[in-house]
All heavy atoms as a GROMACS GRO file, in nm:
protein
  604
    1GLY      N    1   0.080  -0.118   0.000
    1GLY     CA    2   0.000   0.000   0.000
    1GLY      C    3   0.085   0.127   0.000
    1GLY      O    4   0.207   0.124  -0.016
    2GLN      N    5   0.018   0.234   0.016
    2GLN     CA    6   0.080   0.367   0.013
    2GLN      C    7   0.188   0.382   0.119
    2GLN      O    8   0.297   0.433   0.091
    2GLN     CB    9  -0.030   0.470   0.033
    2GLN     CG   10   0.017   0.611   0.050
    2GLN     CD   11  -0.100   0.705   0.078
    2GLN    OE1   12  -0.215   0.673   0.053
    2GLN    NE2   13  -0.071   0.820   0.133
    3TYR      N   14   0.160   0.341   0.242
    3TYR     CA   15   0.258   0.358   0.350
    3TYR      C   16   0.379   0.268   0.328
    3TYR      O   17   0.492   0.307   0.357
    3TYR     CB   18   0.194   0.330   0.485
    3TYR     CG   19   0.084   0.427   0.518
    3TYR    CD1   20  -0.047   0.384   0.532
    3TYR    CD2   21   0.110   0.563   0.532
    3TYR    CE1   22  -0.149   0.473   0.561
    3TYR    CE2   23   0.009   0.653   0.561
    3TYR     CZ   24  -0.120   0.607   0.575
    3TYR     OH   25  -0.220   0.696   0.603
    4GLU      N   26   0.356   0.147   0.278
    4GLU     CA   27   0.467   0.056   0.250
    4GLU      C   28   0.561   0.118   0.145
    4GLU      O   29   0.683   0.109   0.158
    4GLU     CB   30   0.415  -0.079   0.200
    4GLU     CG   31   0.330  -0.153   0.300
    4GLU     CD   32   0.407  -0.223   0.408
    4GLU    OE1   33   0.531  -0.209   0.416
    4GLU    OE2   34   0.343  -0.292   0.488
    5ALA      N   35   0.503   0.181   0.043
    5ALA     CA   36   0.584   0.244  -0.062
    5ALA      C   37   0.668   0.358  -0.004
    5ALA      O   38   0.786   0.372  -0.037
    5ALA     CB   39   0.494   0.295  -0.174
    6ILE      N   40   0.608   0.437   0.083
    6ILE     CA   41   0.682   0.546   0.147
    6ILE      C   42   0.796   0.490   0.230
    6ILE      O   43   0.909   0.539   0.226
    6ILE     CB   44   0.588   0.633   0.233
    6ILE    CG1   45   0.488   0.707   0.144
    6ILE    CG2   46   0.668   0.732   0.319
    6ILE    CD1   47   0.375   0.773   0.220
    7LEU      N   48   0.768   0.384   0.305
    7LEU     CA   49   0.870   0.326   0.393
    7LEU      C   50   0.982   0.257   0.315
    7LEU      O   51   1.094   0.248   0.364
    7LEU     CB   52   0.806   0.230   0.493
    7LEU     CG   53   0.722   0.299   0.600
    7LEU    CD1   54   0.647   0.198   0.684
    7LEU    CD2   55   0.808   0.390   0.687
    8ARG      N   56   0.953   0.211   0.194
    8ARG     CA   57   1.062   0.157   0.111
    8ARG      C   58   1.158   0.268   0.071
    8ARG      O   59   1.279   0.247   0.066
    8ARG     CB   60   1.005   0.089  -0.014
    8ARG     CG   61   0.958  -0.054   0.011
    8ARG     CD   62   0.930  -0.129  -0.117
    8ARG     NE   63   0.817  -0.078  -0.192
    8ARG     CZ   64   0.690  -0.108  -0.168
    8ARG    NH1   65   0.660  -0.191  -0.069
    8ARG    NH2   66   0.594  -0.058  -0.241
    9ARG      N   67   1.104   0.388   0.044
    9ARG     CA   68   1.190   0.502   0.007
    9ARG      C   69   1.251   0.567   0.129
    9ARG      O   70   1.364   0.615   0.125
    9ARG     CB   71   1.107   0.606  -0.070
    9ARG     CG   72   1.068   0.566  -0.209
    9ARG     CD   73   1.008   0.681  -0.289
    9ARG     NE   74   0.906   0.756  -0.219
    9ARG     CZ   75   0.775   0.729  -0.219
    9ARG    NH1   76   0.730   0.627  -0.288
    9ARG    NH2   77   0.690   0.804  -0.153
   10GLU      N   78   1.174   0.575   0.237
   10GLU     CA   79   1.216   0.644   0.360
   10GLU      C   80   1.186   0.554   0.481
   10GLU      O   81   1.085   0.573   0.547
   10GLU     CB   82   1.140   0.775   0.377
   10GLU     CG   83   1.153   0.874   0.264
   10GLU     CD   84   1.058   0.991   0.283
   10GLU    OE1   85   1.061   1.052   0.392
   10GLU    OE2   86   0.981   1.018   0.191
   11PRO      N   87   1.271   0.457   0.508
   11PRO     CA   88   1.241   0.358   0.612
   11PRO      C   89   1.215   0.417   0.751
   11PRO      O   90   1.146   0.356   0.831
   11PRO     CB   91   1.364   0.269   0.615
   11PRO     CG   92   1.438   0.296   0.489
   11PRO     CD   93   1.398   0.432   0.443
   12GLY      N   94   1.268   0.532   0.779
   12GLY     CA   95   1.250   0.591   0.912
   12GLY      C   96   1.146   0.700   0.917
   12GLY      O   97   1.138   0.772   1.017
   13ASN      N   98   1.063   0.714   0.815
   13ASN     CA   99   0.962   0.820   0.812
   13ASN      C  100   0.861   0.797   0.926
   13ASN      O  101   0.781   0.705   0.920
   13ASN     CB  102   0.891   0.820   0.678
   13ASN     CG  103   0.789   0.931   0.665
   13ASN    OD1  104   0.704   0.948   0.751
   13ASN    ND2  105   0.796   1.004   0.556
   14PRO      N  106   0.865   0.882   1.031
   14PRO     CA  107   0.781   0.855   1.148
   14PRO      C  108   0.631   0.866   1.119
   14PRO      O  109   0.552   0.794   1.179
   14PRO     CB  110   0.827   0.959   1.250
   14PRO     CG  111   0.895   1.065   1.173
   14PRO     CD  112   0.949   1.000   1.048
   15ILE      N  113   0.592   0.952   1.029
   15ILE     CA  114   0.448   0.965   0.999
   15ILE      C  115   0.398   0.839   0.930
   15ILE      O  116   0.292   0.785   0.965
   15ILE     CB  117   0.420   1.092   0.917
   15ILE    CG1  118   0.452   1.215   1.001
   15ILE    CG2  119   0.277   1.094   0.867
   15ILE    CD1  120   0.449   1.345   0.925
   16ALA      N  121   0.474   0.789   0.832
   16ALA     CA  122   0.434   0.665   0.764
   16ALA      C  123   0.436   0.548   0.861
   16ALA      O  124   0.346   0.463   0.858
   16ALA     CB  125   0.525   0.640   0.645
   17LEU      N  126   0.538   0.540   0.947
   17LEU     CA  127   0.545   0.434   1.047
   17LEU      C  128   0.422   0.438   1.137
   17LEU      O  129   0.358   0.335   1.161
   17LEU     CB  130   0.672   0.449   1.132
   17LEU     CG  131   0.804   0.417   1.067
   17LEU    CD1  132   0.919   0.469   1.152
   17LEU    CD2  133   0.818   0.267   1.043
   18ASN      N  134   0.389   0.556   1.185
   18ASN     CA  135   0.277   0.574   1.277
   18ASN      C  136   0.145   0.539   1.209
   18ASN      O  137   0.062   0.467   1.265
   18ASN     CB  138   0.275   0.718   1.328
   18ASN     CG  139   0.167   0.740   1.430
   18ASN    OD1  140   0.178   0.692   1.542
   18ASN    ND2  141   0.063   0.814   1.394
   19ASP      N  142   0.125   0.591   1.088
   19ASP     CA  143  -0.003   0.569   1.021
   19ASP      C  144  -0.022   0.422   0.982
   19ASP      O  145  -0.132   0.367   0.995
   19ASP     CB  146  -0.016   0.660   0.900
   19ASP     CG  147  -0.032   0.806   0.938
   19ASP    OD1  148  -0.043   0.836   1.060
   19ASP    OD2  149  -0.034   0.892   0.848
   20LEU      N  150   0.086   0.358   0.937
   20LEU     CA  151   0.076   0.215   0.906
   20LEU      C  152   0.050   0.135   1.033
   20LEU      O  153  -0.032   0.042   1.032
   20LEU     CB  154   0.202   0.167   0.835
   20LEU     CG  155   0.202   0.020   0.791
   20LEU    CD1  156   0.082  -0.010   0.700
   20LEU    CD2  157   0.332  -0.013   0.721
   21ALA      N  158   0.114   0.172   1.142
   21ALA     CA  159   0.088   0.104   1.270
   21ALA      C  160  -0.060   0.115   1.307
   21ALA      O  161  -0.121   0.015   1.348
   21ALA     CB  162   0.175   0.165   1.381
   22TRP      N  163  -0.118   0.232   1.289
   22TRP     CA  164  -0.260   0.251   1.323
   22TRP      C  165  -0.347   0.160   1.238
   22TRP      O  166  -0.439   0.097   1.287
   22TRP     CB  167  -0.298   0.398   1.305
   22TRP     CG  168  -0.439   0.422   1.347
   22TRP    CD1  169  -0.547   0.439   1.267
   22TRP    CD2  170  -0.488   0.427   1.482
   22TRP    NE1  171  -0.661   0.455   1.343
   22TRP    CE2  172  -0.627   0.449   1.475
   22TRP    CE3  173  -0.426   0.416   1.607
   22TRP    CZ2  174  -0.706   0.459   1.589
   22TRP    CZ3  175  -0.507   0.427   1.721
   22TRP    CH2  176  -0.643   0.449   1.711
   23HIS      N  177  -0.316   0.152   1.110
   23HIS     CA  178  -0.398   0.070   1.019
   23HIS      C  179  -0.382  -0.080   1.046
   23HIS      O  180  -0.476  -0.156   1.022
   23HIS     CB  181  -0.363   0.101   0.873
   23HIS     CG  182  -0.415   0.233   0.829
   23HIS    ND1  183  -0.549   0.260   0.809
   23HIS    CD2  184  -0.350   0.349   0.803
   23HIS    CE1  185  -0.564   0.385   0.772
   23HIS    NE2  186  -0.446   0.442   0.769
   24LEU      N  187  -0.267  -0.120   1.098
   24LEU     CA  188  -0.242  -0.262   1.122
   24LEU      C  189  -0.275  -0.306   1.264
   24LEU      O  190  -0.262  -0.424   1.296
   24LEU     CB  191  -0.094  -0.293   1.095
   24LEU     CG  192  -0.046  -0.282   0.951
   24LEU    CD1  193   0.104  -0.308   0.943
   24LEU    CD2  194  -0.122  -0.380   0.862
   25ARG      N  195  -0.319  -0.215   1.349
   25ARG     CA  196  -0.331  -0.245   1.491
   25ARG      C  197  -0.421  -0.365   1.522
   25ARG      O  198  -0.396  -0.436   1.619
   25ARG     CB  199  -0.376  -0.121   1.570
   25ARG     CG  200  -0.518  -0.080   1.548
   25ARG     CD  201  -0.548   0.056   1.609
   25ARG     NE  202  -0.688   0.088   1.597
   25ARG     CZ  203  -0.747   0.131   1.487
   25ARG    NH1  204  -0.676   0.146   1.376
   25ARG    NH2  205  -0.876   0.157   1.484
   26THR      N  206  -0.524  -0.390   1.441
   26THR     CA  207  -0.610  -0.506   1.469
   26THR      C  208  -0.574  -0.626   1.384
   26THR      O  209  -0.588  -0.739   1.429
   26THR     CB  210  -0.759  -0.471   1.447
   26THR    OG1  211  -0.776  -0.423   1.313
   26THR    CG2  212  -0.806  -0.366   1.545
   27GLN      N  213  -0.522  -0.604   1.263
   27GLN     CA  214  -0.489  -0.714   1.172
   27GLN      C  215  -0.356  -0.781   1.209
   27GLN      O  216  -0.342  -0.903   1.194
   27GLN     CB  217  -0.477  -0.664   1.028
   27GLN     CG  218  -0.598  -0.593   0.976
   27GLN     CD  219  -0.562  -0.508   0.854
   27GLN    OE1  220  -0.446  -0.496   0.816
   27GLN    NE2  221  -0.662  -0.446   0.795
   28ASN      N  222  -0.259  -0.698   1.248
   28ASN     CA  223  -0.125  -0.750   1.276
   28ASN      C  224  -0.067  -0.673   1.395
   28ASN      O  225   0.019  -0.587   1.379
   28ASN     CB  226  -0.037  -0.733   1.151
   28ASN     CG  227   0.096  -0.802   1.162
   28ASN    OD1  228   0.141  -0.835   1.271
   28ASN    ND2  229   0.160  -0.824   1.049
   29PRO      N  230  -0.116  -0.702   1.517
   29PRO     CA  231  -0.076  -0.624   1.634
   29PRO      C  232   0.074  -0.624   1.663
   29PRO      O  233   0.126  -0.524   1.710
   29PRO     CB  234  -0.154  -0.688   1.750
   29PRO     CG  235  -0.245  -0.788   1.692
   29PRO     CD  236  -0.213  -0.805   1.547
   30GLU      N  237   0.142  -0.734   1.634
   30GLU     CA  238   0.286  -0.738   1.661
   30GLU      C  239   0.361  -0.641   1.571
   30GLU      O  240   0.447  -0.566   1.617
   30GLU     CB  241   0.340  -0.880   1.642
   30GLU     CG  242   0.298  -0.974   1.751
   30GLU     CD  243   0.350  -1.115   1.729
   30GLU    OE1  244   0.445  -1.133   1.649
   30GLU    OE2  245   0.296  -1.206   1.792
   31ARG      N  246   0.328  -0.642   1.443
   31ARG     CA  247   0.395  -0.548   1.350
   31ARG      C  248   0.355  -0.406   1.383
   31ARG      O  249   0.437  -0.314   1.379
   31ARG     CB  250   0.360  -0.582   1.205
   31ARG     CG  251   0.430  -0.487   1.110
   31ARG     CD  252   0.458  -0.547   0.976
   31ARG     NE  253   0.538  -0.454   0.898
   31ARG     CZ  254   0.498  -0.397   0.786
   31ARG    NH1  255   0.379  -0.424   0.737
   31ARG    NH2  256   0.576  -0.312   0.722
   32ALA      N  257   0.228  -0.385   1.416
   32ALA     CA  258   0.181  -0.252   1.452
   32ALA      C  259   0.259  -0.197   1.571
   32ALA      O  260   0.299  -0.081   1.571
   32ALA     CB  261   0.031  -0.255   1.482
   33LEU      N  262   0.281  -0.281   1.671
   33LEU     CA  263   0.356  -0.238   1.789
   33LEU      C  264   0.499  -0.200   1.751
   33LEU      O  265   0.549  -0.095   1.794
   33LEU     CB  266   0.356  -0.348   1.895
   33LEU     CG  267   0.434  -0.318   2.023
   33LEU    CD1  268   0.380  -0.193   2.092
   33LEU    CD2  269   0.428  -0.438   2.115
   34ASP      N  270   0.562  -0.280   1.669
   34ASP     CA  271   0.699  -0.251   1.625
   34ASP      C  272   0.705  -0.118   1.551
   34ASP      O  273   0.791  -0.034   1.578
   34ASP     CB  274   0.751  -0.365   1.537
   34ASP     CG  275   0.892  -0.339   1.488
   34ASP    OD1  276   0.982  -0.320   1.572
   34ASP    OD2  277   0.912  -0.338   1.364
   35LEU      N  278   0.613  -0.096   1.459
   35LEU     CA  279   0.610   0.028   1.382
   35LEU      C  280   0.583   0.148   1.471
   35LEU      O  281   0.647   0.253   1.458
   35LEU     CB  282   0.504   0.020   1.272
   35LEU     CG  283   0.529  -0.083   1.161
   35LEU    CD1  284   0.403  -0.104   1.080
   35LEU    CD2  285   0.645  -0.040   1.074
   36ALA      N  286   0.488   0.133   1.564
   36ALA     CA  287   0.453   0.244   1.653
   36ALA      C  288   0.570   0.279   1.745
   36ALA      O  289   0.594   0.397   1.772
   36ALA     CB  290   0.329   0.208   1.735
   37GLU      N  291   0.642   0.179   1.792
   37GLU     CA  292   0.758   0.205   1.877
   37GLU      C  293   0.866   0.280   1.798
   37GLU      O  294   0.929   0.372   1.850
   37GLU     CB  295   0.813   0.076   1.935
   37GLU     CG  296   0.723   0.020   2.045
   37GLU     CD  297   0.768  -0.113   2.100
   37GLU    OE1  298   0.829  -0.193   2.025
   37GLU    OE2  299   0.739  -0.139   2.218
   38LYS      N  300   0.887   0.242   1.673
   38LYS     CA  301   0.985   0.312   1.589
   38LYS      C  302   0.944   0.457   1.566
   38LYS      O  303   1.028   0.548   1.573
   38LYS     CB  304   1.002   0.240   1.455
   38LYS     CG  305   1.076   0.110   1.466
   38LYS     CD  306   1.084   0.040   1.332
   38LYS     CE  307   1.156  -0.093   1.346
   38LYS     NZ  308   1.155  -0.168   1.219
   39ALA      N  309   0.817   0.481   1.539
   39ALA     CA  310   0.769   0.618   1.517
   39ALA      C  311   0.788   0.700   1.644
   39ALA      O  312   0.837   0.814   1.639
   39ALA     CB  313   0.622   0.617   1.476
   40HIS      N  314   0.754   0.644   1.758
   40HIS     CA  315   0.766   0.716   1.884
   40HIS      C  316   0.912   0.745   1.919
   40HIS      O  317   0.945   0.853   1.967
   40HIS     CB  318   0.698   0.638   1.997
   40HIS     CG  319   0.693   0.712   2.125
   40HIS    ND1  320   0.772   0.678   2.233
   40HIS    CD2  321   0.622   0.820   2.163
   40HIS    CE1  322   0.748   0.762   2.332
   40HIS    NE2  323   0.658   0.849   2.292
   41ARG      N  324   0.999   0.649   1.893
   41ARG     CA  325   1.143   0.672   1.916
   41ARG      C  326   1.196   0.784   1.828
   41ARG      O  327   1.284   0.859   1.868
   41ARG     CB  328   1.224   0.545   1.891
   41ARG     CG  329   1.231   0.452   2.009
   41ARG     CD  330   1.339   0.346   1.993
   41ARG     NE  331   1.327   0.268   1.872
   41ARG     CZ  332   1.258   0.156   1.859
   41ARG    NH1  333   1.193   0.108   1.963
   41ARG    NH2  334   1.255   0.090   1.745
   42ALA      N  335   1.142   0.796   1.706
   42ALA     CA  336   1.188   0.899   1.612
   42ALA      C  337   1.154   1.039   1.661
   42ALA      O  338   1.228   1.134   1.636
   42ALA     CB  339   1.129   0.875   1.474
   43ASP      N  340   1.040   1.051   1.732
   43ASP     CA  341   0.999   1.183   1.783
   43ASP      C  342   0.910   1.163   1.905
   43ASP      O  343   0.789   1.150   1.894
   43ASP     CB  344   0.926   1.263   1.676
   43ASP     CG  345   0.894   1.405   1.721
   43ASP    OD1  346   0.913   1.438   1.840
   43ASP    OD2  347   0.848   1.484   1.637
   44ARG      N  348   0.974   1.161   2.022
   44ARG     CA  349   0.900   1.136   2.147
   44ARG      C  350   0.809   1.252   2.188
   44ARG      O  351   0.725   1.237   2.274
   44ARG     CB  352   0.998   1.104   2.260
   44ARG     CG  353   1.071   0.974   2.238
   44ARG     CD  354   1.157   0.937   2.358
   44ARG     NE  355   1.233   0.817   2.332
   44ARG     CZ  356   1.186   0.694   2.348
   44ARG    NH1  357   1.063   0.675   2.391
   44ARG    NH2  358   1.261   0.589   2.324
   45SER      N  359   0.825   1.367   2.124
   45SER     CA  360   0.743   1.482   2.162
   45SER      C  361   0.614   1.492   2.080
   45SER      O  362   0.528   1.573   2.114
   45SER     CB  363   0.824   1.612   2.145
   45SER     OG  364   0.851   1.635   2.008
   46ASP      N  365   0.599   1.412   1.976
   46ASP     CA  366   0.480   1.421   1.892
   46ASP      C  367   0.365   1.343   1.957
   46ASP      O  368   0.374   1.221   1.973
   46ASP     CB  369   0.509   1.365   1.753
   46ASP     CG  370   0.400   1.397   1.653
   46ASP    OD1  371   0.280   1.378   1.686
   46ASP    OD2  372   0.432   1.441   1.541
   47PRO      N  373   0.256   1.411   1.993
   47PRO     CA  374   0.147   1.343   2.062
   47PRO      C  375   0.078   1.237   1.976
   47PRO      O  376   0.022   1.142   2.029
   47PRO     CB  377   0.051   1.455   2.100
   47PRO     CG  378   0.083   1.568   2.008
   47PRO     CD  379   0.229   1.554   1.976
   48ARG      N  380   0.084   1.251   1.844
   48ARG     CA  381   0.021   1.150   1.757
   48ARG      C  382   0.091   1.016   1.774
   48ARG      O  383   0.026   0.911   1.777
   48ARG     CB  384   0.029   1.194   1.610
   48ARG     CG  385  -0.048   1.321   1.580
   48ARG     CD  386  -0.017   1.370   1.442
   48ARG     NE  387   0.126   1.402   1.433
   48ARG     CZ  388   0.186   1.441   1.320
   48ARG    NH1  389   0.119   1.451   1.208
   48ARG    NH2  390   0.316   1.469   1.320
   49PHE      N  391   0.223   1.019   1.786
   49PHE     CA  392   0.299   0.896   1.798
   49PHE      C  393   0.277   0.834   1.936
   49PHE      O  394   0.267   0.711   1.949
   49PHE     CB  395   0.447   0.919   1.771
   49PHE     CG  396   0.476   0.986   1.638
   49PHE    CD1  397   0.590   1.058   1.620
   49PHE    CD2  398   0.387   0.977   1.532
   49PHE    CE1  399   0.619   1.120   1.499
   49PHE    CE2  400   0.413   1.038   1.409
   49PHE     CZ  401   0.530   1.109   1.394
   50ALA      N  402   0.272   0.918   2.038
   50ALA     CA  403   0.245   0.868   2.174
   50ALA      C  404   0.105   0.806   2.180
   50ALA      O  405   0.085   0.702   2.243
   50ALA     CB  406   0.258   0.982   2.275
   51ASP      N  407   0.008   0.869   2.115
   51ASP     CA  408  -0.130   0.819   2.115
   51ASP      C  409  -0.139   0.683   2.047
   51ASP      O  410  -0.196   0.589   2.103
   51ASP     CB  411  -0.221   0.920   2.045
   51ASP     CG  412  -0.365   0.874   2.043
   51ASP    OD1  413  -0.426   0.868   2.152
   51ASP    OD2  414  -0.416   0.843   1.933
   52THR      N  415  -0.082   0.672   1.928
   52THR     CA  416  -0.088   0.544   1.856
   52THR      C  417  -0.022   0.433   1.937
   52THR      O  418  -0.080   0.326   1.955
   52THR     CB  419  -0.022   0.556   1.718
   52THR    OG1  420  -0.094   0.652   1.640
   52THR    CG2  421  -0.021   0.422   1.644
   53LEU      N  422   0.097   0.460   1.987
   53LEU     CA  423   0.167   0.358   2.066
   53LEU      C  424   0.087   0.325   2.191
   53LEU      O  425   0.072   0.208   2.226
   53LEU     CB  426   0.308   0.406   2.101
   53LEU     CG  427   0.393   0.310   2.184
   53LEU    CD1  428   0.403   0.172   2.118
   53LEU    CD2  429   0.532   0.369   2.208
   54GLY      N  430   0.033   0.425   2.258
   54GLY     CA  431  -0.046   0.401   2.378
   54GLY      C  432  -0.170   0.316   2.351
   54GLY      O  433  -0.200   0.224   2.428
   55VAL      N  434  -0.240   0.344   2.243
   55VAL     CA  435  -0.361   0.266   2.209
   55VAL      C  436  -0.324   0.121   2.179
   55VAL      O  437  -0.393   0.028   2.224
   55VAL     CB  438  -0.435   0.330   2.090
   55VAL    CG1  439  -0.541   0.237   2.033
   55VAL    CG2  440  -0.498   0.462   2.132
   56ILE      N  441  -0.215   0.101   2.106
   56ILE     CA  442  -0.174  -0.036   2.072
   56ILE      C  443  -0.131  -0.110   2.199
   56ILE      O  444  -0.168  -0.226   2.219
   56ILE     CB  445  -0.063  -0.034   1.966
   56ILE    CG1  446  -0.122   0.015   1.832
   56ILE    CG2  447   0.001  -0.172   1.950
   56ILE    CD1  448  -0.019   0.046   1.725
   57LEU      N  449  -0.055  -0.044   2.285
   57LEU     CA  450  -0.014  -0.107   2.411
   57LEU      C  451  -0.136  -0.140   2.497
   57LEU      O  452  -0.142  -0.247   2.559
   57LEU     CB  453   0.083  -0.017   2.487
   57LEU     CG  454   0.223  -0.005   2.426
   57LEU    CD1  455   0.298   0.111   2.491
   57LEU    CD2  456   0.300  -0.135   2.441
   58LEU      N  457  -0.231  -0.049   2.502
   58LEU     CA  458  -0.352  -0.072   2.580
   58LEU      C  459  -0.428  -0.194   2.527
   58LEU      O  460  -0.473  -0.278   2.605
   58LEU     CB  461  -0.441   0.053   2.575
   58LEU     CG  462  -0.564   0.055   2.663
   58LEU    CD1  463  -0.526   0.049   2.811
   58LEU    CD2  464  -0.646   0.180   2.635
   59ALA      N  465  -0.440  -0.204   2.396
   59ALA     CA  466  -0.508  -0.319   2.335
   59ALA      C  467  -0.436  -0.449   2.366
   59ALA      O  468  -0.499  -0.555   2.375
   59ALA     CB  469  -0.520  -0.299   2.184
   60ASN      N  470  -0.304  -0.441   2.385
   60ASN     CA  471  -0.225  -0.559   2.419
   60ASN      C  472  -0.221  -0.586   2.569
   60ASN      O  473  -0.154  -0.678   2.614
   60ASN     CB  474  -0.081  -0.544   2.367
   60ASN     CG  475  -0.073  -0.551   2.217
   60ASN    OD1  476  -0.164  -0.599   2.150
   60ASN    ND2  477   0.036  -0.502   2.161
   61GLY      N  478  -0.289  -0.501   2.648
   61GLY     CA  479  -0.296  -0.522   2.791
   61GLY      C  480  -0.178  -0.467   2.869
   61GLY      O  481  -0.163  -0.497   2.988
   62ASP      N  482  -0.096  -0.386   2.806
   62ASP     CA  483   0.022  -0.330   2.873
   62ASP      C  484  -0.012  -0.191   2.929
   62ASP      O  485   0.029  -0.088   2.877
   62ASP     CB  486   0.139  -0.321   2.774
   62ASP     CG  487   0.272  -0.289   2.843
   62ASP    OD1  488   0.271  -0.241   2.958
   62ASP    OD2  489   0.377  -0.311   2.779
   63LEU      N  490  -0.089  -0.191   3.038
   63LEU     CA  491  -0.136  -0.066   3.098
   63LEU      C  492  -0.020   0.018   3.152
   63LEU      O  493  -0.024   0.141   3.144
   63LEU     CB  494  -0.234  -0.094   3.211
   63LEU     CG  495  -0.364  -0.162   3.173
   63LEU    CD1  496  -0.448  -0.188   3.298
   63LEU    CD2  497  -0.441  -0.078   3.075
   64GLU      N  498   0.081  -0.047   3.206
   64GLU     CA  499   0.193   0.024   3.266
   64GLU      C  500   0.262   0.116   3.166
   64GLU      O  501   0.300   0.228   3.197
   64GLU     CB  502   0.293  -0.076   3.324
   64GLU     CG  503   0.404  -0.011   3.403
   64GLU     CD  504   0.495  -0.114   3.468
   64GLU    OE1  505   0.445  -0.221   3.508
   64GLU    OE2  506   0.616  -0.086   3.479
   65ARG      N  507   0.280   0.070   3.043
   65ARG     CA  508   0.342   0.152   2.940
   65ARG      C  509   0.240   0.241   2.870
   65ARG      O  510   0.274   0.351   2.825
   65ARG     CB  511   0.413   0.064   2.837
   65ARG     CG  512   0.540   0.000   2.891
   65ARG     CD  513   0.612  -0.084   2.787
   65ARG     NE  514   0.651  -0.005   2.671
   65ARG     CZ  515   0.670  -0.056   2.549
   65ARG    NH1  516   0.655  -0.185   2.528
   65ARG    NH2  517   0.707   0.021   2.450
   66ALA      N  518   0.118   0.195   2.856
   66ALA     CA  519   0.017   0.267   2.778
   66ALA      C  520  -0.029   0.396   2.846
   66ALA      O  521  -0.040   0.500   2.779
   66ALA     CB  522  -0.104   0.177   2.752
   67LEU      N  523  -0.058   0.390   2.973
   67LEU     CA  524  -0.121   0.505   3.039
   67LEU      C  525  -0.037   0.633   3.036
   67LEU      O  526  -0.091   0.740   3.005
   67LEU     CB  527  -0.162   0.468   3.182
   67LEU     CG  528  -0.274   0.363   3.189
   67LEU    CD1  529  -0.309   0.331   3.333
   67LEU    CD2  530  -0.397   0.407   3.112
   68PRO      N  531   0.094   0.629   3.063
   68PRO     CA  532   0.172   0.753   3.054
   68PRO      C  533   0.175   0.810   2.911
   68PRO      O  534   0.171   0.932   2.893
   68PRO     CB  535   0.313   0.714   3.098
   68PRO     CG  536   0.297   0.585   3.171
   68PRO     CD  537   0.175   0.520   3.117
   69LEU      N  538   0.179   0.723   2.812
   69LEU     CA  539   0.179   0.770   2.673
   69LEU      C  540   0.046   0.835   2.637
   69LEU      O  541   0.041   0.940   2.573
   69LEU     CB  542   0.207   0.654   2.578
   69LEU     CG  543   0.349   0.600   2.581
   69LEU    CD1  544   0.356   0.464   2.514
   69LEU    CD2  545   0.444   0.698   2.516
   70LEU      N  546  -0.063   0.774   2.681
   70LEU     CA  547  -0.195   0.831   2.652
   70LEU      C  548  -0.215   0.962   2.726
   70LEU      O  549  -0.274   1.056   2.671
   70LEU     CB  550  -0.305   0.729   2.686
   70LEU     CG  551  -0.306   0.604   2.597
   70LEU    CD1  552  -0.402   0.501   2.652
   70LEU    CD2  553  -0.337   0.640   2.453
   71ALA      N  554  -0.164   0.971   2.847
   71ALA     CA  555  -0.171   1.098   2.922
   71ALA      C  556  -0.090   1.205   2.852
   71ALA      O  557  -0.136   1.321   2.839
   71ALA     CB  558  -0.122   1.077   3.065
   72GLN      N  559   0.029   1.171   2.804
   72GLN     CA  560   0.113   1.266   2.731
   72GLN      C  561   0.040   1.316   2.606
   72GLN      O  562   0.036   1.436   2.579
   72GLN     CB  563   0.244   1.201   2.690
   72GLN     CG  564   0.331   1.282   2.598
   72GLN     CD  565   0.443   1.202   2.534
   72GLN    OE1  566   0.474   1.092   2.577
   72GLN    NE2  567   0.504   1.259   2.432
   73ALA      N  568  -0.021   1.225   2.533
   73ALA     CA  569  -0.092   1.263   2.411
   73ALA      C  570  -0.211   1.350   2.444
   73ALA      O  571  -0.236   1.452   2.376
   73ALA     CB  572  -0.137   1.137   2.336
   74HIS      N  573  -0.284   1.316   2.547
   74HIS     CA  574  -0.403   1.394   2.586
   74HIS      C  575  -0.365   1.536   2.627
   74HIS      O  576  -0.431   1.633   2.586
   74HIS     CB  577  -0.475   1.323   2.700
   74HIS     CG  578  -0.593   1.399   2.752
   74HIS    ND1  579  -0.712   1.407   2.684
   74HIS    CD2  580  -0.609   1.471   2.864
   74HIS    CE1  581  -0.796   1.482   2.752
   74HIS    NE2  582  -0.736   1.521   2.862
   75GLU      N  583  -0.260   1.549   2.704
   75GLU     CA  584  -0.216   1.682   2.750
   75GLU      C  585  -0.170   1.769   2.634
   75GLU      O  586  -0.187   1.891   2.638
   75GLU     CB  587  -0.103   1.668   2.853
   75GLU     CG  588  -0.149   1.611   2.985
   75GLU     CD  589  -0.034   1.574   3.075
   75GLU    OE1  590   0.083   1.610   3.047
   75GLU    OE2  591  -0.060   1.507   3.178
   76ALA      N  592  -0.112   1.709   2.533
   76ALA     CA  593  -0.057   1.786   2.421
   76ALA      C  594  -0.162   1.824   2.316
   76ALA      O  595  -0.139   1.912   2.235
   76ALA     CB  596   0.054   1.707   2.354
   77MET      N  597  -0.276   1.756   2.319
   77MET     CA  598  -0.378   1.782   2.215
   77MET      C  599  -0.477   1.887   2.258
   77MET      O  600  -0.496   1.927   2.360
   77MET     CB  601  -0.449   1.654   2.177
   77MET     CG  602  -0.358   1.559   2.104
   77MET     SD  603  -0.449   1.414   2.050
   77MET     CE  604  -0.324   1.329   1.959
   0.00000   0.00000   0.00000
């Protein structure tokens, strides 16, 4: 798809990583988590990346990591 093509050209593009993670969160949660973590590492101050990672972690039952990220995203939006 579109995000895969962007990531082939720009493997570290945090927006493409984040958006693909969001789209894959229910179909492929493991890959989604990996992509979301990469996006968040690329820019820890972007609330969109914290939100996506937090939602994916929450869906995986990792409340300890999810809640601070979701709070960070909420405060910044």
